[in-house]
N, C-alpha and C positions, 0 to 999 in steps of 0.2 A: 629466505624462506626455507621451511624444512621440505625436502625431498618428498615427502608423502604428499603434500598439496599440489604438487605439480602434475595436476591433471585440467580439471576445469574448478575454478573457485570463484567467489564473490567476494569482493572487498567492501566492508561497510565501515564508513567514516564516522564514528559517534561525536568525534569533534565536530564535525559540519552539522551533525544533527542538534548538538546543544547550540552553535551559532545560529542555525536557522530557529530555533525557539526563542532565541533571544531577540531576533528580528520581529518574530512574531508578536512577542509580548509588547513590542514598543508599537506596531502597529495597530494592535487592539487596546490601546491605552492601558495595557496591564491586566486586563481581564483575566479571569484563570482560564487556562487550557485543558480541555479534554483531548487527550492524544489517542488518534485512532490507531489501534495496533491490531484489528483484526487480519485474518488472512495472514497470520505470521508477519505482522507489521507490513503489509505490502510486499511480502518476500524478503525483508531485510532481517527478520528475527525478532519476535516478539519480546523474548525474556531480556536479551541484551539491550534492546532499544529501551523497554520500559525501565531497567535498572538506570540507564545514563538519562533517561527522562527524570526520574526520581530524584538523581543526584542534582538537578537545575531547578528543582522546586515543583516539576509537575506531580499532582498527586490525584488526577482522575483520568481515567483510560476507558476506552469502549471497544467492545470486542463483538463478534456475530454471534457466539453461542457458547453455552456452558463448559464445552470442553477447552476453548480458548481462556475463558476467565479462569478455570481449575489450573491452568498451566501457570499463569499469572501470579495465583494465590500460592500454588505449591513452592514457588521461586520467589516467594516473600517481599512480592511486590507490593508497596504500600500506596494507600488511596482507595479510593472508590472505583469500582469495575463495573460499568454499564453494559448491560448485555442487550444488544437490538434485536436479536433473533427469539423465535418461539423457544421456549423450555416448558417440558411436559410440568404438570404442578406436583406430581410426585417427585421429579428432581429437584424443584424447588424447595420443597420441603426437607428432602435430604441435605441440602447445602444451607439450612438455615443458620444464621450466625456469622457465615462468611461475609467478607467485604463487597457483595454483589448487589446490584441493583437491577431490577427486571424491567422490560418493558411491558406494558399492556396498551395493547391498541385495539381492544373489542371489549364491549361491555359484558357479554354473557363470559368470556374467558376471565375477566375481572371478578365477575360474581361468584364463578366456581372457586377461583383462587382465594377469595376474601372468606367464604364460608369454610376452606379447609384451613386456612391460618387461624381462624377464629377456634376451630375445634382443638386446635394444638396450643391454644394460649398465646399466639404470636403475631406480630405484624410484619407484613412483607414489603419492604422498602422497593417503591415503584418509581419510573417515570411513564407518565402519559404520553403516547404517540398521535399526534393530532395529524390527519391527512389533509395537507392542503394544496393538494394537486399531483402528487406521484400516482395516486390511486393503488398504491400498495398497502402496508400495515398503516392502521390509523383509525381513530374515529372521525366523523365529521360534523357533529353538530355539538352545541353547547349542553344540549338536554343530555347527551351521552357522557360528556364531561363531569356535569354535575352530579350523575349517577355515581361515577366511578369515585368522584371525591367524597361521597357519602359512605362509601363502603369501610366497617369498622375493621376490616382485617388487613387493610392497606395502609401503608405510609406513602403518601403521595408526595414526593421531594420536588418534583419539577414535572413541566411537560416540554415536549419538543417536537420540532417538524424537520423534514427534510426539503432542502430546496432541489428543484428538478433542473434548473438552467441558471443557477447563480453564476456559473463558469462563462457565461456568455455575455459579451457587449453589446449584443444586436437589439435594436428597441423594442421589439416586443417580448422578448426574453427578461429585459430588464423590467418591464412592464408586469411580468407574469411572477417574478420574484419579488417585485414590491406588493402584489397581492398576497402573496403567501406571507410575508412578513406581517401584513396589516392583519390577516385572518387570526393568527398566532397572537399578536398583541391584543386583538379584542378579546380573545378567549382567556387569557391568561391575566392580564393587568386589572381586569374590575374583580378578580377573583384573589388577588394577591399572591398567585402561583408563579413561583419561578420558571423560567424557560430558557431554551437554547435553540438557535436556529442556524446560525453561521458555519456551515461546512467551509472547505478552504476556497470555494469560490466567493463564497459570502464574506470571509475574512478580508480577502484583497481587493473584491470589486465592490462590497457592499460595507466599507467601514464603519459607517454612521448608523447601522442598524442597532437596534436595542436588544438586550438580551444580558442572562447573567454570567453565561461564560460562553466560549466559542469551542468549536470541533475541530481541530487540524488533523487533516488526512494526508492526502498526496502532497501539498505544500510543504509539509512538514519534512518531508523526504526529498526536498529540493526539486521536485517535478512540477510541471505546468497543468492545472486542472484542463485547460484548454490550449493546445499549441498555437491558437490563434492569437493568443493576448499574453503580453507580458507579466512577468510575475516580479516582485519586490527587488530591487538590487539588494546584492549580498547574498540572498538564498541560493544555494548551491545543491549538485546532487549528492547523494550519500552513499550511493551505491553504486559498483561497476562489476561487470564479469569480465574474467581473464581465462585464458587455458595456455597451452605450451606447445612448442614444435616438437613433435616427438617422431618424425620421419621426413626424411627428404629424397625426392627423386625427380629425374629428367623423363618426360614423356615426349614422344615424338608427333609430327605432323599426321593427322588421321587417327591418333589415338582417343579414345573416348574415355569419360570420366563420371563414375558414380553409377547409382542406379537409374535406369531408363537411358541411358547414354545420352542423356540432354546436351552434354559438352563435348564438342569435338574439337580438338587441338588444330588450328592453321598452320602452326609452325613449332619447332622444338620449344617446350616451355619447361620451367622447373616448378614442381608442385611441392606443398609441405602440408601434412598431415597434423591436424590438430585433434585431441581426443575430447570433442566437444560436440553434441548434436541435440535433437529435438527434445530427447530425454532430459537434458539438462537446461532446458530453455531456450535453446538457440531455434528459434520459430522455422519450421521448414518453408513457409511461405516467402523466404528470404532467399531460398536457393536461387544462385545466379543472379544476384541482384543486390548484394550487399558488400560491404567493404570492411574487414577487420583491420587492425592495425598492427604491425609487428616493426621493430626498429624505428617506430615513429614514423612509417610510412603505410599507406593504405594496401592492402592486398585483397583482390576480388576472390569471392568464394565460386569454386569452380564446381559445375554439377549440382547434384541434389545434396542437401544437408542430410546425413543420415542419423540414426538414433542417436549413434555413440560418437560419430567421427564426422569429421568435415574437411574437404580439400581446399586449399587456397594457391593462388597463383603468386610465387614469390620470384618471378622471373627478374623484375626490376629492382630486387632487394638483394645485391649478390652477397651482402655481409650477413645474412641470416644464417643460424646455426641451430643444430640440435638445442633443445632447451630454452630457447629464447621465448620470451613472454609475449603473448598475443592478446590483445584487449578486443573482445568480442563485442559488449556495450559498454560505453561510456559516455557521459555528457561532459566531460572534460576535455576530450580532443576537438580541435579547432575544424569546424565545417564536418565533425565526422559521424562516429557511429553510436548516437544517443539511442536510449530506448525509445524516447518521442519520435526521433527520426524514423526508426525501425518500423514503429507502429502506424505512423503516417503511410509508410511505404506499402504496408500489408493491408491496409483498412481496417485497422483497429486503433486502441487505445493504450498508452503508456500503463496505464493500470495493470492491464492485462498482462503485458510481456513481464512487469516487476514480480506479479504474483506467480508467473510462471517459471520463475527460477527454480530448477528442480530441488527435491529432497536430498538427493545424492550429492549435490553441489555445496561444500562446506562453506560456511560463512566465516570470515578472517575478519576481526574487529581491531579498527584503528581507534585508539584513545591517546589523549597527550602525545600525540604524535607518533607513537609506537604500536605494534601489534602486540594485542594484550590477551585475546581470546580466540579461541577456535571453537565453532560449533559444528559438530557432526552430526548429521540426522540418522546416518547409517553406519553403524560402527561394527 
């Protein structure tokens, strides 16, 4: 690895991403997959992940907003790009003719959008969002659906909903997910309208659900939608975050470490400094209760995680030296320091920690077994 990378970096294995997609295709009886690449592909890097997905036949993508769609468009990602979130009507008009599909989840918004499209002599491709229980974006009645379908300025290609608890196997949650699926089926099938509903939880825990394609998000990246429940064999994590030993020192009994002096040495210990902190995505709430891995061994975090640096105890790893690689987060270390384990420890979800890997952290992409690309956000 080039010396430049030797600070903190994320490794994204595109070979594993493709393997995960192949498994998901089998699980879904080869239904088309819409890859969820919003939020920079959950921190993995939207453009490089989308290119890899294009190469294995994925030609549907979903994003949160117009800026994310434009990034994919500007990098020649092929296929449809569905935008989940709000877009101003003027911005939609400015991007007419691109491979974007817009969400309409409000009758009045749909009417104004249709009127503006008709003025310009175009039809805007849309998916209609149906609220089946999240109480977020979406229409709730069949009358609203029929009104939107009647608007001449819109090309309604499909409808969709989002499950609230499809990642849960609790009896009441399964009952609620079944209710959501029944509602969208009733709305769409009698009108001959295509639809999609299965998110990651829906794909793996509700395989028999009807729909014209599925939306693979967290599961595509090899992470559990809910840490309590298993995921299909063979699906593996795509990303890890690593750093490097940049200084070694010995402190003595009674010495304190980092801000707030929350750690006091009870004996002489050997510390290592790693240039990785909460600005990189190493969550500060893990201070004093997390182990990184160096030389294949666990090293506990000492004191508070700082913005740019963290101290670890390497007393029991005598072979450690300057320049050694440190694994901060990885799901591939036995009983170790996964994104999911970190999330459970601090009372959040793996989604948040993945998305929090900072923009100053370069992503290194592995494809065909070798490092192929480096994506630096700050240059």
